[in-house]
C-alpha positions in Angstrom: 140.5 62.4 138.3 139.4 61.4 141.7 135.9 60.9 142.0 133.5 63.7 142.9 130.0 63.2 144.9 128.0 64.5 142.2 124.2 66.0 142.2 121.8 66.3 139.6 119.7 70.6 139.4 116.4 69.3 136.9 115.7 72.2 135.1 111.8 72.4 133.6 108.9 73.8 132.6 107.9 74.8 128.7 110.9 77.0 128.0 113.4 74.9 129.7 115.7 73.7 126.0 115.4 77.1 124.7 116.6 78.2 127.8 119.4 76.1 128.3 120.9 76.4 124.6 121.3 80.7 125.1 123.4 79.5 128.3 125.2 75.8 127.5 128.3 75.9 124.9 126.6 72.2 123.2 123.5 71.7 121.0 120.4 71.0 123.6 118.6 70.5 120.5 120.7 67.9 119.3 121.3 66.0 122.9 120.3 62.1 122.8 117.4 61.6 124.8 119.0 59.9 127.9 122.3 60.2 126.8 124.6 62.3 128.5 126.9 65.0 127.2 129.6 66.9 128.6 128.9 70.7 128.6 129.5 74.1 130.6 128.1 77.4 131.4 130.0 80.6 131.2 129.9 83.8 131.7 130.2 86.5 129.0 134.0 86.4 128.5 133.9 82.5 127.5 135.0 81.7 131.3 133.3 78.7 132.2 131.5 79.0 135.7 130.8 75.0 135.7 131.0 71.8 134.0 128.4 69.4 133.9 126.8 66.3 132.1 123.6 67.3 130.3 120.8 64.7 130.4 117.0 64.9 129.0 114.4 62.3 129.0 112.0 63.6 127.0 110.7 67.1 129.3 113.1 67.2 131.8 116.4 67.9 131.8 119.8 67.4 134.2 123.0 69.1 134.7 124.6 66.8 136.3 128.1 68.1 138.2 129.9 68.1 141.7 127.5 68.9 144.8 129.5 71.4 146.0 128.7 73.4 142.3 124.8 73.2 142.7 124.2 76.1 144.1 126.3 78.2 142.4 125.1 77.2 138.8 121.6 77.7 139.9 122.2 81.1 140.8 123.8 81.7 137.5 121.0 80.1 135.9 118.3 82.0 138.1 119.0 85.8 137.3 119.1 84.8 133.8 115.6 83.1 134.2 113.1 86.1 135.1 111.5 86.3 131.7 111.6 82.3 131.2 109.0 79.6 132.1 111.3 77.6 134.0 111.6 75.9 137.0 115.3 74.8 139.4 115.7 71.5 141.6 118.1 70.0 143.4 117.8 66.3 142.5 120.0 63.0 142.7 121.2 62.5 139.2 119.0 60.1 137.1 120.2 56.6 136.1 122.0 57.1 133.0 124.5 55.3 130.7 127.8 57.3 130.2 130.3 56.9 127.1 132.9 55.4 128.3 135.0 58.9 127.9 135.1 60.3 131.3 135.0 64.3 132.3 138.6 65.3 131.6 137.9 67.7 134.3 135.7 69.3 137.0 135.3 72.9 137.3 135.1 73.9 141.2 134.9 77.0 142.7 138.4 77.3 143.3 138.5 77.6 139.6 135.0 78.8 138.7 135.6 81.8 136.0 139.5 80.8 135.3 139.5 78.9 131.7 137.6 78.9 128.3 135.9 75.4 127.8 138.8 74.5 125.3 141.2 74.9 128.1 139.7 71.8 130.2 139.4 69.9 126.6 135.2 70.3 126.8 135.6 71.3 122.7 137.0 67.6 122.2 134.3 65.7 124.3 131.4 67.4 121.8 130.9 69.9 124.6 131.0 72.6 122.7 129.1 73.7 119.6 130.1 76.2 116.8 127.5 76.0 114.6 124.6 76.4 117.2 122.8 79.6 117.6 124.1 82.5 120.3 124.6 81.4 124.1 126.4 83.5 126.7 129.9 83.7 125.8 129.8 82.4 122.5 131.5 85.4 120.7 134.6 84.9 122.8 134.9 81.0 122.5 134.3 81.3 118.9 136.7 83.7 118.6 139.2 82.0 119.8 138.6 78.6 118.0 138.8 80.2 114.6 141.4 82.3 115.2 143.6 79.5 117.0 144.6 81.8 120.1 144.4 79.5 122.4 147.6 79.2 124.4 146.5 77.2 127.5 145.6 73.8 127.5 144.9 71.1 129.8 148.0 68.9 131.2 148.8 66.2 133.4 151.5 66.8 135.8 153.7 64.6 137.9 155.9 66.0 141.0 159.8 64.4 141.7 158.8 64.0 145.6 155.3 62.9 147.3 152.8 66.0 148.4 149.4 66.4 148.6 147.8 68.6 145.3 145.6 71.1 145.9 143.0 72.5 143.9 143.6 75.8 143.0 147.1 76.0 143.6 149.8 77.3 141.4 152.4 76.4 139.2 155.4 78.2 138.7 158.8 79.5 137.3 162.3 79.5 138.8 161.3 83.6 138.9 157.9 82.5 141.4 156.1 83.4 137.5 152.6 81.5 137.8 152.7 79.4 134.5 149.9 77.0 135.6 146.9 76.5 137.7 145.8 72.9 139.4 142.2 72.0 139.0 142.7 68.8 140.3 144.5 65.9 142.0 144.4 62.0 140.0 144.2 58.8 140.9 147.8 58.6 140.7 150.5 58.8 143.4 152.2 62.6 142.9 149.9 63.4 139.9 147.8 66.1 139.1 145.8 67.9 136.3 146.4 71.8 135.7 145.8 74.4 133.0 149.1 75.3 131.9 150.9 77.6 129.7 151.9 75.9 126.7 155.1 77.9 126.4 156.0 76.9 129.7 155.6 73.4 129.6 159.5 72.6 128.6 160.6 74.9 131.3 161.3 73.7 134.5 158.2 74.3 136.8 157.7 73.7 140.1 154.3 73.0 142.6 155.6 75.0 145.5 159.2 74.5 146.2 158.7 70.6 144.4 159.7 70.9 141.1 158.1 68.7 138.2 159.1 66.0 136.5 156.9 65.2 134.2 154.1 66.9 132.0 152.3 65.5 129.3 148.8 66.6 127.4 145.7 65.3 128.9 144.2 64.2 125.6 144.6 64.9 122.2 
């Protein structure tokens, strides 16, 4: 995945931990000091508004994500913070030791509120807790997990010929039916990441008019 310019949303105040525990998909209470963990904020339908690295320094929390998503995430959290003693401030990302496993893919404005955390592999990076208390979107996310109803996953795809791969563009079958949504280009030529219908990966798929020559799971 191509690198993004990152900014941190600093969350502070006496209610910061409790507030984030009710809005992040991971268990914030078990977050190691200065060791970031991938997580996300979702809407009531369990769709990811934004994903980010979450870090704590003992007093403050830092939500580290693409700069273009800071305003959207801040606005989302502020509407729920009316009765909580929390403050939000955009700051440069703190210096942290990141895990070797990179973020599988960033949710950007054109892909926001499209997918559950599992569809973008966050559950494989300890980014989703199925044991902590309630948080926004938890009912849908947990039900999908326990009933095994997930029908879309994150895949890498390779085009059969050169073309610019754009976030938010669709992948379709021979009947022009939408089968996937592009999440990001990768650093490899003619390769991208997309959330694709599992039933479609054995079919002939296209990006615009270009045939996709290869599809494989991004992880797992």
